[in-house]
mmCIF file of the N, C-alpha and C atoms, coordinates in Angstrom:
data_MODEL
# 
_entry.id   MODEL 
# 
loop_
_atom_site.group_PDB 
_atom_site.id 
_atom_site.type_symbol 
_atom_site.label_atom_id 
_atom_site.label_alt_id 
_atom_site.label_comp_id 
_atom_site.label_asym_id 
_atom_site.label_entity_id 
_atom_site.label_seq_id 
_atom_site.pdbx_PDB_ins_code 
_atom_site.Cartn_x 
_atom_site.Cartn_y 
_atom_site.Cartn_z 
_atom_site.occupancy 
_atom_site.B_iso_or_equiv 
_atom_site.pdbx_formal_charge 
_atom_site.auth_seq_id 
_atom_site.auth_comp_id 
_atom_site.auth_asym_id 
_atom_site.auth_atom_id 
_atom_site.pdbx_PDB_model_num 
ATOM 1   N N  . MET A 1 1  ? 0.813   -1.191 0.004  1.00 0.00 ? 1  MET A N  1 
ATOM 2   C CA . MET A 1 1  ? 0.014   -0.003 -0.012 1.00 0.00 ? 1  MET A CA 1 
ATOM 3   C C  . MET A 1 1  ? 0.865   1.258  -0.025 1.00 0.00 ? 1  MET A C  1 
ATOM 4   N N  . ALA A 1 2  ? 0.549   2.209  -0.847 1.00 0.00 ? 2  ALA A N  1 
ATOM 5   C CA . ALA A 1 2  ? 1.281   3.425  -0.899 1.00 0.00 ? 2  ALA A CA 1 
ATOM 6   C C  . ALA A 1 2  ? 1.016   4.422  0.307  1.00 0.00 ? 2  ALA A C  1 
ATOM 7   N N  . GLU A 1 3  ? 1.893   5.147  0.786  1.00 0.00 ? 3  GLU A N  1 
ATOM 8   C CA . GLU A 1 3  ? 1.686   6.069  1.812  1.00 0.00 ? 3  GLU A CA 1 
ATOM 9   C C  . GLU A 1 3  ? 2.208   7.435  1.415  1.00 0.00 ? 3  GLU A C  1 
ATOM 10  N N  . VAL A 1 4  ? 1.524   8.518  1.961  1.00 0.00 ? 4  VAL A N  1 
ATOM 11  C CA . VAL A 1 4  ? 1.974   9.818  1.704  1.00 0.00 ? 4  VAL A CA 1 
ATOM 12  C C  . VAL A 1 4  ? 2.114   10.507 3.056  1.00 0.00 ? 4  VAL A C  1 
ATOM 13  N N  . HIS A 1 5  ? 3.220   11.237 3.316  1.00 0.00 ? 5  HIS A N  1 
ATOM 14  C CA . HIS A 1 5  ? 3.538   11.895 4.511  1.00 0.00 ? 5  HIS A CA 1 
ATOM 15  C C  . HIS A 1 5  ? 3.753   13.347 4.179  1.00 0.00 ? 5  HIS A C  1 
ATOM 16  N N  . ILE A 1 6  ? 3.066   14.291 4.707  1.00 0.00 ? 6  ILE A N  1 
ATOM 17  C CA . ILE A 1 6  ? 3.249   15.649 4.425  1.00 0.00 ? 6  ILE A CA 1 
ATOM 18  C C  . ILE A 1 6  ? 3.813   16.369 5.671  1.00 0.00 ? 6  ILE A C  1 
ATOM 19  N N  . ILE A 1 7  ? 4.994   16.970 5.377  1.00 0.00 ? 7  ILE A N  1 
ATOM 20  C CA . ILE A 1 7  ? 5.705   17.649 6.517  1.00 0.00 ? 7  ILE A CA 1 
ATOM 21  C C  . ILE A 1 7  ? 6.280   18.979 5.932  1.00 0.00 ? 7  ILE A C  1 
ATOM 22  N N  . GLY A 1 8  ? 6.072   20.124 6.638  1.00 0.00 ? 8  GLY A N  1 
ATOM 23  C CA . GLY A 1 8  ? 6.665   21.335 6.104  1.00 0.00 ? 8  GLY A CA 1 
ATOM 24  C C  . GLY A 1 8  ? 6.694   22.388 7.220  1.00 0.00 ? 8  GLY A C  1 
ATOM 25  N N  . GLN A 1 9  ? 7.165   23.578 6.728  1.00 0.00 ? 9  GLN A N  1 
ATOM 26  C CA . GLN A 1 9  ? 7.160   24.661 7.636  1.00 0.00 ? 9  GLN A CA 1 
ATOM 27  C C  . GLN A 1 9  ? 7.004   26.003 6.891  1.00 0.00 ? 9  GLN A C  1 
ATOM 28  N N  . ILE A 1 10 ? 6.535   27.021 7.481  1.00 0.00 ? 10 ILE A N  1 
ATOM 29  C CA . ILE A 1 10 ? 6.502   28.295 6.933  1.00 0.00 ? 10 ILE A CA 1 
ATOM 30  C C  . ILE A 1 10 ? 7.676   29.027 7.234  1.00 0.00 ? 10 ILE A C  1 
ATOM 31  N N  . ILE A 1 11 ? 8.445   29.541 6.328  1.00 0.00 ? 11 ILE A N  1 
ATOM 32  C CA . ILE A 1 11 ? 9.694   30.205 6.550  1.00 0.00 ? 11 ILE A CA 1 
ATOM 33  C C  . ILE A 1 11 ? 9.576   31.672 6.918  1.00 0.00 ? 11 ILE A C  1 
ATOM 34  N N  . GLN A 1 12 ? 8.639   32.366 6.238  1.00 0.00 ? 12 GLN A N  1 
ATOM 35  C CA . GLN A 1 12 ? 8.440   33.771 6.410  1.00 0.00 ? 12 GLN A CA 1 
ATOM 36  C C  . GLN A 1 12 ? 7.105   34.258 5.993  1.00 0.00 ? 12 GLN A C  1 
ATOM 37  N N  . ALA A 1 13 ? 6.571   35.262 6.672  1.00 0.00 ? 13 ALA A N  1 
ATOM 38  C CA . ALA A 1 13 ? 5.303   35.971 6.315  1.00 0.00 ? 13 ALA A CA 1 
ATOM 39  C C  . ALA A 1 13 ? 5.466   37.391 6.734  1.00 0.00 ? 13 ALA A C  1 
ATOM 40  N N  . LYS A 1 14 ? 4.983   38.290 5.838  1.00 0.00 ? 14 LYS A N  1 
ATOM 41  C CA . LYS A 1 14 ? 5.098   39.670 6.289  1.00 0.00 ? 14 LYS A CA 1 
ATOM 42  C C  . LYS A 1 14 ? 3.889   40.466 5.662  1.00 0.00 ? 14 LYS A C  1 
ATOM 43  N N  . ASP A 1 15 ? 3.740   41.647 6.103  1.00 0.00 ? 15 ASP A N  1 
ATOM 44  C CA . ASP A 1 15 ? 2.685   42.593 5.683  1.00 0.00 ? 15 ASP A CA 1 
ATOM 45  C C  . ASP A 1 15 ? 1.278   42.182 5.888  1.00 0.00 ? 15 ASP A C  1 
ATOM 46  N N  . PHE A 1 16 ? 1.093   41.402 7.032  1.00 0.00 ? 16 PHE A N  1 
ATOM 47  C CA . PHE A 1 16 ? -0.201  40.980 7.414  1.00 0.00 ? 16 PHE A CA 1 
ATOM 48  C C  . PHE A 1 16 ? -0.893  42.014 8.382  1.00 0.00 ? 16 PHE A C  1 
ATOM 49  N N  . PRO A 1 17 ? -2.156  42.282 8.238  1.00 0.00 ? 17 PRO A N  1 
ATOM 50  C CA . PRO A 1 17 ? -2.795  43.341 9.129  1.00 0.00 ? 17 PRO A CA 1 
ATOM 51  C C  . PRO A 1 17 ? -2.871  42.982 10.600 1.00 0.00 ? 17 PRO A C  1 
ATOM 52  N N  . LYS A 1 18 ? -2.881  41.662 10.851 1.00 0.00 ? 18 LYS A N  1 
ATOM 53  C CA . LYS A 1 18 ? -2.955  41.105 12.229 1.00 0.00 ? 18 LYS A CA 1 
ATOM 54  C C  . LYS A 1 18 ? -1.617  40.642 12.823 1.00 0.00 ? 18 LYS A C  1 
ATOM 55  N N  . GLN A 1 19 ? -1.430  40.821 14.136 1.00 0.00 ? 19 GLN A N  1 
ATOM 56  C CA . GLN A 1 19 ? -0.157  40.442 14.695 1.00 0.00 ? 19 GLN A CA 1 
ATOM 57  C C  . GLN A 1 19 ? -0.081  38.914 14.926 1.00 0.00 ? 19 GLN A C  1 
ATOM 58  N N  . ASN A 1 20 ? -1.119  38.233 15.260 1.00 0.00 ? 20 ASN A N  1 
ATOM 59  C CA . ASN A 1 20 ? -1.124  36.757 15.543 1.00 0.00 ? 20 ASN A CA 1 
ATOM 60  C C  . ASN A 1 20 ? -1.411  36.027 14.249 1.00 0.00 ? 20 ASN A C  1 
ATOM 61  N N  . LEU A 1 21 ? -0.693  35.064 13.840 1.00 0.00 ? 21 LEU A N  1 
ATOM 62  C CA . LEU A 1 21 ? -0.916  34.355 12.537 1.00 0.00 ? 21 LEU A CA 1 
ATOM 63  C C  . LEU A 1 21 ? -0.926  32.870 12.759 1.00 0.00 ? 21 LEU A C  1 
ATOM 64  N N  . PHE A 1 22 ? -1.759  32.179 12.005 1.00 0.00 ? 22 PHE A N  1 
ATOM 65  C CA . PHE A 1 22 ? -1.781  30.733 11.910 1.00 0.00 ? 22 PHE A CA 1 
ATOM 66  C C  . PHE A 1 22 ? -2.334  30.279 10.621 1.00 0.00 ? 22 PHE A C  1 
ATOM 67  N N  . CYS A 1 23 ? -2.090  29.033 10.179 1.00 0.00 ? 23 CYS A N  1 
ATOM 68  C CA . CYS A 1 23 ? -2.613  28.475 8.904  1.00 0.00 ? 23 CYS A CA 1 
ATOM 69  C C  . CYS A 1 23 ? -3.624  27.416 9.251  1.00 0.00 ? 23 CYS A C  1 
ATOM 70  N N  . LYS A 1 24 ? -4.813  27.542 8.427  1.00 0.00 ? 24 LYS A N  1 
ATOM 71  C CA . LYS A 1 24 ? -5.715  26.415 8.454  1.00 0.00 ? 24 LYS A CA 1 
ATOM 72  C C  . LYS A 1 24 ? -5.468  25.539 7.212  1.00 0.00 ? 24 LYS A C  1 
ATOM 73  N N  . TRP A 1 25 ? -5.530  24.278 7.453  1.00 0.00 ? 25 TRP A N  1 
ATOM 74  C CA . TRP A 1 25 ? -5.208  23.327 6.273  1.00 0.00 ? 25 TRP A CA 1 
ATOM 75  C C  . TRP A 1 25 ? -6.303  22.199 6.249  1.00 0.00 ? 25 TRP A C  1 
ATOM 76  N N  . SER A 1 26 ? -6.422  21.597 5.014  1.00 0.00 ? 26 SER A N  1 
ATOM 77  C CA . SER A 1 26 ? -7.339  20.484 4.837  1.00 0.00 ? 26 SER A CA 1 
ATOM 78  C C  . SER A 1 26 ? -6.730  19.694 3.807  1.00 0.00 ? 26 SER A C  1 
ATOM 79  N N  . LEU A 1 27 ? -7.085  18.343 3.770  1.00 0.00 ? 27 LEU A N  1 
ATOM 80  C CA . LEU A 1 27 ? -6.752  17.468 2.762  1.00 0.00 ? 27 LEU A CA 1 
ATOM 81  C C  . LEU A 1 27 ? -7.936  17.196 1.755  1.00 0.00 ? 27 LEU A C  1 
ATOM 82  N N  . GLN A 1 28 ? -7.685  17.171 0.581  1.00 0.00 ? 28 GLN A N  1 
ATOM 83  C CA . GLN A 1 28 ? -8.754  16.919 -0.473 1.00 0.00 ? 28 GLN A CA 1 
ATOM 84  C C  . GLN A 1 28 ? -8.244  15.601 -1.124 1.00 0.00 ? 28 GLN A C  1 
ATOM 85  N N  . ILE A 1 29 ? -8.971  14.650 -0.914 1.00 0.00 ? 29 ILE A N  1 
ATOM 86  C CA . ILE A 1 29 ? -8.564  13.307 -1.511 1.00 0.00 ? 29 ILE A CA 1 
ATOM 87  C C  . ILE A 1 29 ? -9.604  12.735 -2.487 1.00 0.00 ? 29 ILE A C  1 
ATOM 88  N N  . GLY A 1 30 ? -9.133  11.978 -3.383 1.00 0.00 ? 30 GLY A N  1 
ATOM 89  C CA . GLY A 1 30 ? -9.972  11.196 -4.360 1.00 0.00 ? 30 GLY A CA 1 
ATOM 90  C C  . GLY A 1 30 ? -10.664 9.985  -3.730 1.00 0.00 ? 30 GLY A C  1 
ATOM 91  N N  . ASN A 1 31 ? -11.524 9.395  -4.508 1.00 0.00 ? 31 ASN A N  1 
ATOM 92  C CA . ASN A 1 31 ? -12.226 8.225  -4.059 1.00 0.00 ? 31 ASN A CA 1 
ATOM 93  C C  . ASN A 1 31 ? -11.396 6.999  -3.851 1.00 0.00 ? 31 ASN A C  1 
ATOM 94  N N  . ASN A 1 32 ? -10.167 6.985  -4.472 1.00 0.00 ? 32 ASN A N  1 
ATOM 95  C CA . ASN A 1 32 ? -9.302  5.751  -4.383 1.00 0.00 ? 32 ASN A CA 1 
ATOM 96  C C  . ASN A 1 32 ? -8.343  5.923  -3.078 1.00 0.00 ? 32 ASN A C  1 
ATOM 97  N N  . TRP A 1 33 ? -8.424  7.017  -2.422 1.00 0.00 ? 33 TRP A N  1 
ATOM 98  C CA . TRP A 1 33 ? -7.608  7.261  -1.260 1.00 0.00 ? 33 TRP A CA 1 
ATOM 99  C C  . TRP A 1 33 ? -8.381  7.228  -0.003 1.00 0.00 ? 33 TRP A C  1 
ATOM 100 N N  . LYS A 1 34 ? -7.831  6.878  1.193  1.00 0.00 ? 34 LYS A N  1 
ATOM 101 C CA . LYS A 1 34 ? -8.388  6.993  2.433  1.00 0.00 ? 34 LYS A CA 1 
ATOM 102 C C  . LYS A 1 34 ? -7.431  7.348  3.510  1.00 0.00 ? 34 LYS A C  1 
ATOM 103 N N  . ILE A 1 35 ? -7.864  8.107  4.488  1.00 0.00 ? 35 ILE A N  1 
ATOM 104 C CA . ILE A 1 35 ? -7.037  8.500  5.587  1.00 0.00 ? 35 ILE A CA 1 
ATOM 105 C C  . ILE A 1 35 ? -7.075  7.426  6.605  1.00 0.00 ? 35 ILE A C  1 
ATOM 106 N N  . ILE A 1 36 ? -5.898  6.843  6.926  1.00 0.00 ? 36 ILE A N  1 
ATOM 107 C CA . ILE A 1 36 ? -5.814  5.773  7.887  1.00 0.00 ? 36 ILE A CA 1 
ATOM 108 C C  . ILE A 1 36 ? -5.321  6.345  9.254  1.00 0.00 ? 36 ILE A C  1 
ATOM 109 N N  . SER A 1 37 ? -4.733  7.489  9.273  1.00 0.00 ? 37 SER A N  1 
ATOM 110 C CA . SER A 1 37 ? -4.219  7.935  10.573 1.00 0.00 ? 37 SER A CA 1 
ATOM 111 C C  . SER A 1 37 ? -4.187  9.487  10.405 1.00 0.00 ? 37 SER A C  1 
ATOM 112 N N  . GLY A 1 38 ? -4.522  10.181 11.438 1.00 0.00 ? 38 GLY A N  1 
ATOM 113 C CA . GLY A 1 38 ? -4.347  11.629 11.495 1.00 0.00 ? 38 GLY A CA 1 
ATOM 114 C C  . GLY A 1 38 ? -5.648  12.346 11.127 1.00 0.00 ? 38 GLY A C  1 
ATOM 115 N N  . LYS A 1 39 ? -5.550  13.538 10.928 1.00 0.00 ? 39 LYS A N  1 
ATOM 116 C CA . LYS A 1 39 ? -6.742  14.417 10.667 1.00 0.00 ? 39 LYS A CA 1 
ATOM 117 C C  . LYS A 1 39 ? -6.898  14.831 9.188  1.00 0.00 ? 39 LYS A C  1 
ATOM 118 N N  . LYS A 1 40 ? -8.119  15.124 8.790  1.00 0.00 ? 40 LYS A N  1 
ATOM 119 C CA . LYS A 1 40 ? -8.367  15.593 7.422  1.00 0.00 ? 40 LYS A CA 1 
ATOM 120 C C  . LYS A 1 40 ? -8.314  17.081 7.411  1.00 0.00 ? 40 LYS A C  1 
ATOM 121 N N  . GLU A 1 41 ? -8.394  17.777 8.493  1.00 0.00 ? 41 GLU A N  1 
ATOM 122 C CA . GLU A 1 41 ? -8.224  19.301 8.500  1.00 0.00 ? 41 GLU A CA 1 
ATOM 123 C C  . GLU A 1 41 ? -7.765  19.695 9.938  1.00 0.00 ? 41 GLU A C  1 
ATOM 124 N N  . GLY A 1 42 ? -7.207  20.848 9.983  1.00 0.00 ? 42 GLY A N  1 
ATOM 125 C CA . GLY A 1 42 ? -6.676  21.376 11.243 1.00 0.00 ? 42 GLY A CA 1 
ATOM 126 C C  . GLY A 1 42 ? -6.132  22.733 11.185 1.00 0.00 ? 42 GLY A C  1 
ATOM 127 N N  . GLN A 1 43 ? -5.316  23.162 12.063 1.00 0.00 ? 43 GLN A N  1 
ATOM 128 C CA . GLN A 1 43 ? -4.762  24.442 12.198 1.00 0.00 ? 43 GLN A CA 1 
ATOM 129 C C  . GLN A 1 43 ? -3.391  24.362 12.819 1.00 0.00 ? 43 GLN A C  1 
ATOM 130 N N  . THR A 1 44 ? -2.513  25.166 12.397 1.00 0.00 ? 44 THR A N  1 
ATOM 131 C CA . THR A 1 44 ? -1.149  25.217 12.946 1.00 0.00 ? 44 THR A CA 1 
ATOM 132 C C  . THR A 1 44 ? -1.252  25.920 14.332 1.00 0.00 ? 44 THR A C  1 
ATOM 133 N N  . GLN A 1 45 ? -0.048  26.001 14.949 1.00 0.00 ? 45 GLN A N  1 
ATOM 134 C CA . GLN A 1 45 ? 0.028   26.795 16.181 1.00 0.00 ? 45 GLN A CA 1 
ATOM 135 C C  . GLN A 1 45 ? -0.073  28.280 15.791 1.00 0.00 ? 45 GLN A C  1 
ATOM 136 N N  . VAL A 1 46 ? -0.318  29.072 16.709 1.00 0.00 ? 46 VAL A N  1 
ATOM 137 C CA . VAL A 1 46 ? -0.370  30.544 16.568 1.00 0.00 ? 46 VAL A CA 1 
ATOM 138 C C  . VAL A 1 46 ? 1.005   31.131 16.813 1.00 0.00 ? 46 VAL A C  1 
ATOM 139 N N  . THR A 1 47 ? 1.456   32.079 15.999 1.00 0.00 ? 47 THR A N  1 
ATOM 140 C CA . THR A 1 47 ? 2.658   32.826 16.311 1.00 0.00 ? 47 THR A CA 1 
ATOM 141 C C  . THR A 1 47 ? 2.392   34.216 16.233 1.00 0.00 ? 47 THR A C  1 
ATOM 142 N N  . SER A 1 48 ? 3.234   35.038 16.937 1.00 0.00 ? 48 SER A N  1 
ATOM 143 C CA . SER A 1 48 ? 3.069   36.457 16.907 1.00 0.00 ? 48 SER A CA 1 
ATOM 144 C C  . SER A 1 48 ? 4.246   37.140 16.344 1.00 0.00 ? 48 SER A C  1 
ATOM 145 N N  . SER A 1 49 ? 4.003   38.189 15.483 1.00 0.00 ? 49 SER A N  1 
ATOM 146 C CA . SER A 1 49 ? 5.123   38.912 14.989 1.00 0.00 ? 49 SER A CA 1 
ATOM 147 C C  . SER A 1 49 ? 5.819   39.672 16.039 1.00 0.00 ? 49 SER A C  1 
ATOM 148 N N  . GLN A 1 50 ? 5.101   40.120 17.074 1.00 0.00 ? 50 GLN A N  1 
ATOM 149 C CA . GLN A 1 50 ? 5.754   40.837 18.164 1.00 0.00 ? 50 GLN A CA 1 
ATOM 150 C C  . GLN A 1 50 ? 6.748   39.911 18.884 1.00 0.00 ? 50 GLN A C  1 
ATOM 151 N N  . LEU A 1 51 ? 6.501   38.631 19.072 1.00 0.00 ? 51 LEU A N  1 
ATOM 152 C CA . LEU A 1 51 ? 7.452   37.757 19.597 1.00 0.00 ? 51 LEU A CA 1 
ATOM 153 C C  . LEU A 1 51 ? 8.769   37.709 18.905 1.00 0.00 ? 51 LEU A C  1 
ATOM 154 N N  . LEU A 1 52 ? 8.692   37.716 17.549 1.00 0.00 ? 52 LEU A N  1 
ATOM 155 C CA . LEU A 1 52 ? 9.838   37.726 16.674 1.00 0.00 ? 52 LEU A CA 1 
ATOM 156 C C  . LEU A 1 52 ? 10.559  38.971 16.844 1.00 0.00 ? 52 LEU A C  1 
ATOM 157 N N  . LEU A 1 53 ? 10.011  40.118 16.913 1.00 0.00 ? 53 LEU A N  1 
ATOM 158 C CA . LEU A 1 53 ? 10.688  41.379 17.188 1.00 0.00 ? 53 LEU A CA 1 
ATOM 159 C C  . LEU A 1 53 ? 11.421  41.368 18.510 1.00 0.00 ? 53 LEU A C  1 
ATOM 160 N N  . ASP A 1 54 ? 10.728  40.897 19.549 1.00 0.00 ? 54 ASP A N  1 
ATOM 161 C CA . ASP A 1 54 ? 11.338  40.883 20.878 1.00 0.00 ? 54 ASP A CA 1 
ATOM 162 C C  . ASP A 1 54 ? 12.596  39.897 20.926 1.00 0.00 ? 54 ASP A C  1 
ATOM 163 N N  . PHE A 1 55 ? 12.427  38.799 20.162 1.00 0.00 ? 55 PHE A N  1 
ATOM 164 C CA . PHE A 1 55 ? 13.506  37.906 20.187 1.00 0.00 ? 55 PHE A CA 1 
ATOM 165 C C  . PHE A 1 55 ? 14.746  38.483 19.461 1.00 0.00 ? 55 PHE A C  1 
ATOM 166 N N  . LYS A 1 56 ? 14.538  39.198 18.344 1.00 0.00 ? 56 LYS A N  1 
ATOM 167 C CA . LYS A 1 56 ? 15.756  39.824 17.720 1.00 0.00 ? 56 LYS A CA 1 
ATOM 168 C C  . LYS A 1 56 ? 16.513  40.861 18.548 1.00 0.00 ? 56 LYS A C  1 
ATOM 169 N N  . LYS A 1 57 ? 15.898  41.321 19.614 1.00 0.00 ? 57 LYS A N  1 
ATOM 170 C CA . LYS A 1 57 ? 16.559  42.376 20.417 1.00 0.00 ? 57 LYS A CA 1 
ATOM 171 C C  . LYS A 1 57 ? 17.803  41.639 21.133 1.00 0.00 ? 57 LYS A C  1 
ATOM 172 N N  . PHE A 1 58 ? 17.685  40.387 21.364 1.00 0.00 ? 58 PHE A N  1 
ATOM 173 C CA . PHE A 1 58 ? 18.710  39.708 22.125 1.00 0.00 ? 58 PHE A CA 1 
ATOM 174 C C  . PHE A 1 58 ? 19.930  39.360 21.272 1.00 0.00 ? 58 PHE A C  1 
ATOM 175 N N  . TYR A 1 59 ? 19.847  39.548 20.007 1.00 0.00 ? 59 TYR A N  1 
ATOM 176 C CA . TYR A 1 59 ? 20.990  39.257 19.086 1.00 0.00 ? 59 TYR A CA 1 
ATOM 177 C C  . TYR A 1 59 ? 21.667  40.414 18.649 1.00 0.00 ? 59 TYR A C  1 
# 
């Protein structure tokens, strides 16, 4: 049986009107596929652009 694993990360985002950002995701699959483990849709963790600015002060 074939398997697909999806792993990734967002490297950069800018010029958004809101300070806290997250991504919503969903899988769209054909009739010949089935999800045997995990979720069909979800949301990433929330990150804040202010946290990144505060972190850069220490470098």
